[in-house]
C-alpha positions in Angstrom: 6.4 2.3 -30.6 3.2 3.0 -32.6 0.9 5.4 -30.7 -2.9 4.9 -31.0 -4.9 8.0 -30.6 -7.8 6.4 -28.6 -5.3 5.0 -26.0 -3.5 8.3 -25.6 -6.8 10.1 -25.3 -7.9 7.6 -22.6 -4.7 8.6 -20.7 -5.6 12.3 -21.0 -9.1 11.5 -19.6 -7.6 9.6 -16.7 -5.2 12.4 -15.9 -8.0 15.0 -16.0 -10.0 13.0 -13.4 -6.9 12.5 -11.2 -5.3 15.9 -11.4 -8.4 18.2 -11.8 -11.2 16.2 -10.1 -9.0 14.8 -7.3 -10.2 11.2 -7.9 -8.0 8.3 -6.8 -5.7 6.9 -9.4 -6.6 3.2 -9.0 -10.3 3.9 -9.3 -9.9 6.2 -12.3 -7.8 3.6 -14.1 -10.4 0.9 -13.3 -13.1 3.2 -14.7 -11.2 4.3 -17.9 -10.2 0.7 -18.8 -14.0 0.0 -19.2 -14.3 2.7 -21.9 -13.7 0.3 -24.8 -14.2 -3.5 -24.6 -12.1 -4.1 -27.7 -8.9 -3.0 -25.9 -6.6 -6.0 -25.5 -4.2 -6.6 -22.5 -1.4 -4.6 -24.3 -3.7 -1.6 -24.8 -4.9 -1.7 -21.2 -1.3 -2.1 -20.0 -0.3 1.1 -21.9 -3.2 3.1 -20.5 -2.6 1.9 -16.9 1.2 2.2 -16.8 1.4 5.5 -18.7 -1.2 7.0 -16.3 0.6 5.8 -13.2 3.9 6.9 -14.5 2.7 10.5 -15.2 1.0 10.6 -11.8 4.2 9.5 -10.2 6.4 12.1 -11.9 3.7 14.8 -11.9 5.9 17.6 -10.4 8.9 16.9 -12.6 6.8 16.7 -15.8 4.6 19.8 -15.0 7.8 21.9 -14.2 9.3 20.8 -17.6 6.1 21.4 -19.4 5.7 24.8 -17.6 2.0 24.3 -16.8 0.1 24.9 -13.6 -3.1 23.5 -12.0 -5.9 23.4 -12.9 -4.7 21.7 -16.1 -6.6 22.5 -19.3 -6.7 19.7 -22.0 -3.9 21.3 -23.9 -1.9 21.4 -20.7 -2.5 17.7 -20.1 -1.3 16.9 -23.7 1.8 19.0 -23.0 2.5 16.9 -19.9 1.9 13.7 -21.9 4.3 15.0 -24.6 7.1 15.5 -22.0 6.6 11.9 -20.9 6.8 10.7 -24.5 9.9 12.7 -25.2 11.7 11.4 -22.1 10.8 7.9 -23.0 12.3 8.4 -26.5 8.9 8.0 -28.2 8.5 9.8 -31.5 5.6 12.2 -31.2 2.7 11.8 -33.7 1.6 14.7 -36.0 -1.7 15.3 -34.2 -3.4 18.7 -33.9 -3.6 18.2 -30.0 0.1 18.1 -29.7 1.7 21.5 -30.5 5.2 21.4 -32.0 7.1 20.1 -29.0 10.6 21.6 -28.2 12.3 18.2 -27.7 15.7 19.6 -27.0 14.3 22.1 -24.5 12.5 19.3 -22.7 15.7 17.3 -22.4 17.7 20.3 -21.2 15.1 21.2 -18.5 15.1 17.5 -17.4 18.9 17.6 -16.9 18.5 20.9 -15.0 15.8 19.7 -12.7 17.4 16.3 -12.1 20.0 18.1 -9.9 17.3 19.0 -7.4 15.8 16.2 -5.3 12.3 17.6 -4.9 12.0 17.8 -8.7 14.1 14.8 -9.5 12.0 12.6 -7.2 8.8 14.5 -7.9 7.6 15.3 -4.4 5.9 18.3 -2.7 8.3 20.6 -0.7 6.8 19.7 2.7 7.1 15.9 2.2 10.8 16.4 1.2 11.4 18.5 4.3 9.7 16.0 6.6 11.5 13.1 5.1 14.9 14.6 5.3 14.3 15.7 8.9 13.0 12.3 9.8 15.7 10.0 8.1 18.5 12.4 7.4 19.6 13.6 4.0 21.4 10.4 2.8 18.8 7.9 3.9 15.8 9.9 2.7 17.4 10.4 -0.8 17.8 6.7 -1.1 14.4 5.9 0.3 12.3 8.4 -1.9 14.2 7.1 -4.9 13.3 3.5 -4.1 9.6 4.5 -3.4 9.4 6.0 -6.9 10.2 2.6 -8.5 7.1 0.7 -9.8 6.0 -2.0 -7.3 6.5 -5.6 -8.3 3.5 -7.9 -8.4 3.7 -10.0 -5.3 1.3 -12.8 -4.4 0.7 -14.5 -1.0 0.1 -18.3 -1.2 -3.1 -19.2 0.6 -1.8 -22.1 2.6 -5.4 -23.1 3.6 -5.8 -24.1 -0.1 -2.4 -24.9 -1.6 1.4 -24.9 -1.4 3.9 -22.6 -3.0 5.0 -25.3 -5.5 1.4 -26.2 -6.5 0.5 -22.5 -6.9 3.7 -21.9 -9.2 2.6 -24.9 -11.2 -1.0 -23.8 -11.5 0.1 -20.3 -12.6 2.6 -21.7 -15.1 -0.3 -23.6 -16.8 -1.7 -20.1 -17.5 1.6 -18.9 -18.8 2.4 -16.9 -15.7 5.9 -17.3 -14.2 6.1 -16.7 -10.4 9.2 -17.1 -8.3 9.8 -17.4 -4.5 11.3 -14.5 -2.6 14.1 -15.5 -0.1 13.1 -14.7 3.5 9.3 -14.4 2.8 7.7 -17.8 3.4 4.5 -17.3 1.7 5.4 -15.0 -1.2 5.8 -15.3 -4.9 6.7 -12.6 -7.3 5.9 -12.4 -11.0 8.6 -12.2 -13.6 6.2 -10.2 -15.8 3.1 -8.1 -15.0 -0.1 -10.1 -15.6 -3.8 -9.8 -14.8 -3.7 -12.5 -12.1 -7.3 -11.9 -11.1 -8.5 -13.7 -14.3 -6.7 -16.9 -13.4 -8.4 -20.1 -12.3 -5.9 -20.2 -9.4 -7.3 -16.8 -8.1 -10.9 -17.9 -8.5 -10.1 -21.0 -6.5 -8.7 -18.9 -3.7 -5.1 -20.1 -4.0 -3.6 -16.8 -3.5 -4.1 -13.1 -2.6 -2.1 -10.1 -3.9 -0.2 -8.7 -1.0 3.2 -6.9 -0.9 6.1 -8.8 0.6 6.6 -6.3 3.5 2.9 -6.5 4.4 3.2 -10.3 4.6 5.9 -9.8 7.4 3.2 -8.5 9.8 1.2 -11.7 10.1 4.3 -13.7 11.0 5.5 -10.9 13.4 2.2 -11.3 15.3 3.3 -14.8 16.3 -0.2 -16.4 16.1 -0.8 -20.0 17.0 -3.8 -22.3 16.0 -6.5 -22.2 18.5 -5.9 -18.7 19.9 -8.3 -15.8 20.1 -6.9 -13.1 17.8 -8.3 -9.6 17.1 -7.4 -7.6 14.0 -8.6 -4.1 15.1 -8.2 -2.2 11.8 -9.0 -5.0 9.4 -10.2 -3.1 6.3 -10.8 -5.4 3.4 -8.7 -8.0 5.1 -5.3 -8.5 3.5 -3.5 -9.2 6.7 -6.6 -10.8 8.4 -6.7 -13.5 5.7 -3.0 -14.2 6.2 -3.5 -14.5 9.9 -6.4 -17.0 9.4 -4.1 -19.1 7.2 -1.3 -19.0 9.9 -3.9 -20.0 12.5 -4.8 -23.0 10.2 -8.5 -22.0 10.6 -8.3 -23.0 14.2 -9.4 -20.7 17.0 -11.3 -17.3 16.7 -10.3 -14.4 14.6 -12.3 -11.3 15.1 -11.9 -8.6 12.4 -12.9 -5.1 13.4 -13.3 -1.9 11.3 -15.2 1.3 11.5 -16.2 0.8 7.8 -18.9 -1.9 7.3 -18.4 -2.0 3.5 -14.8 -2.9 3.9 -15.8 -5.8 6.2 -18.3 -7.0 3.6 -15.4 -7.2 1.1 -13.4 -9.1 3.7 -16.3 -11.7 4.0 -16.4 -12.2 0.3 -12.7 -12.8 0.1 -12.7 -15.1 3.2 -15.3 -17.2 1.5 -13.2 -17.6 -1.6 -10.1 -18.3 0.5 -11.7 -21.0 2.6 -11.0 -18.9 5.9 -13.8 -20.1 8.3 -12.6 -18.8 11.6 -13.1 -15.0 10.8 -15.9 -13.1 12.5 -16.4 -9.5 11.4 -17.6 -6.7 13.7 -18.3 -3.2 12.7 -17.0 -0.6 15.3 -20.2 1.5 15.4 -19.8 2.4 19.1 -17.2 2.1 22.0 -19.1 -0.9 23.3 -17.7 -3.1 20.6 -14.2 -2.5 21.9 -15.1 -2.6 25.6 -16.7 -6.0 25.2 -13.3 -7.3 24.1 -11.2 -5.9 27.0 -8.6 -8.3 28.4 -9.8 -11.2 26.1 -7.3 -11.7 23.3 -4.1 -13.7 23.0 -3.0 -11.5 20.1 -4.0 -8.1 18.9 -3.1 -6.4 15.6 -3.3 -2.7 15.3 -2.6 -2.0 11.6 -3.0 1.7 12.2 -4.2 4.3 9.7 -1.2 6.4 8.6 0.2 8.7 5.9 1.0 5.7 3.7 4.4 7.2 2.8 5.8 3.6 2.8 3.5 2.5 0.0 4.1 5.3 -2.6 5.3 2.6 -5.1 1.7 1.4 -5.5 -0.1 4.6 -4.6 1.8 7.4 -6.2 -1.1 9.8 -6.1 -0.9 9.9 -2.3 2.0 12.3 -2.7 -0.4 14.9 -4.1 -3.3 14.1 -1.8 -1.5 14.3 1.4 -1.5 17.6 3.3 0.9 18.7 6.1 -1.9 19.0 8.6 -2.9 15.3 8.0 0.3 14.2 9.6 -0.5 16.0 12.9 -4.1 14.7 12.8 -3.1 11.1 12.1 -0.5 10.9 14.8 -3.1 11.9 17.4 -5.5 9.2 16.0 -2.7 6.6 16.1 -2.0 7.2 19.8 -5.7 7.3 20.6 -6.2 3.9 18.9 -3.1 2.4 20.7 -4.4 3.6 24.1 -7.9 2.2 23.5 -7.3 -1.0 21.5 -4.3 -2.2 23.6 -6.9 -2.9 26.3 -8.1 -5.9 24.4 -4.9 -7.8 25.1 -5.1 -10.2 28.0 -2.3 -10.8 30.5 0.6 -12.7 28.8 -0.8 -11.7 25.4 0.9 -9.9 22.6 0.2 -6.8 20.5 1.6 -5.7 17.1 1.4 -2.0 16.2 2.1 -1.6 12.5 2.0 1.1 9.8 2.8 1.4 6.1 4.8 4.6 6.9 8.5 5.2 7.2 8.3 8.2 9.6 9.5 7.8 13.2 6.7 10.1 14.5 4.1 7.6 13.2 6.2 4.5 14.3 8.8 4.1 17.1 7.8 7.5 18.7 4.2 6.3 19.0 5.4 3.1 20.8 7.6 5.1 23.2 4.8 7.4 24.0 2.5 4.5 24.6 4.9 2.7 26.9 5.4 5.8 29.0 1.6 6.2 29.4 -0.7 4.7 32.0 -2.3 2.4 29.4 1.1 1.1 28.4 2.7 0.6 31.8 1.9 -3.2 31.7 3.5 -3.7 28.3 7.1 -4.4 27.3 8.6 -3.8 23.8 9.8 -7.3 22.6 11.2 -6.3 19.2 10.6 -4.0 16.3 11.2 -4.1 12.5 11.7 -0.9 10.4 11.4 -2.0 6.8 12.7 0.4 4.2 12.0 0.2 0.5 15.7 1.1 -0.3 16.9 -1.9 1.7 14.1 -4.5 0.8 12.9 -3.4 -2.6 9.4 -3.7 -1.3 7.1 -1.4 0.6 8.2 0.7 3.6 6.7 -0.7 6.8 7.0 -0.6 10.5 6.0 -3.1 13.1 6.5 -3.3 16.9 5.8 -6.4 19.1 4.6 -5.7 22.5 3.9 -8.2 25.3 1.5 -7.6 28.2 3.0 -8.6 31.6 1.6 -11.8 32.8 0.1 -10.7 36.2 -2.7 -12.8 37.7 -5.0 -9.9 38.6 -4.4 -7.8 35.6 -7.5 -5.7 35.1 -8.0 -2.6 33.1 
């Protein structure tokens, strides 16, 4: 593999922004890829994939390189050199790269690979929380699966096309996509490609959405013509899927506390031909109160630690702090207590997170059902999705039904 100095330097620049300036990896990669318009898809692929890989294995590589934060530029080159040696790449004779002790790197790798927190490159506290929550055996399997690079999964927009037609359209642009058994609307790419440049994307024929995330829309059991409320819609990945499952019939209200995310959702909805979505920013408690007892279906895709989506957000491992877990579990219960009141008698609610921790998932549902606000609800079913079983993101979803009492008022 021939190494180009400007590409390696771009990786070093990206790592500096992520590790030292605490910027988000996806935003940094987006920014760095604009440095040179002459870079082709292979160059861009090298920068993006190398950056993400070093972010993913940060703890392991920094231990082997014997460097500590804040990382100087020579430190960042040492970390990169560890990555290169472990990849079997011959190091170039550049002044930025000191003579690298290749045998020592491999020896230290073998040594650290015997200890899970180094081998899987995770902070001590996450390792402890994961083991306590899932048990040693399951956690070891799960964190190993979450360290694998995420596949590129598309969701067919059934408002515009069919799975077969989308496959055909992508093939015309030299992109091979295959169906995934058990996921009605999903296609996965055989090779990574920039699908956002395709005509199929511009025509709104698909969205990029992980296979596990696609399960949520189906779990909500929506029907055309219903009134559905997505309470934490964000930029609308699941909202758009629900709109398609509703066949554009009925009313789909997308709520979020961030107005800028709802603007992005509107833009995406227009491209996708999803006409039954109405966005409302939660700028006061009145927005929620106006909707009490009015919806056939309510989705609470709650904010969470995101430990189930480390495949695609590896920098979350380094940004998460132990106190955040305590804070977010309180927020999740508050949201459940408040937003559940939107469900009408006989209606259904899905509580979902992209976490694998019971304290964010089943424990929250049990606490809710035992509370005054949850007394009229029954747990119909739940689905605990683990990356180690499915190969996709870790997710949790619980379907609750509100008892059908004629005078049900809240």
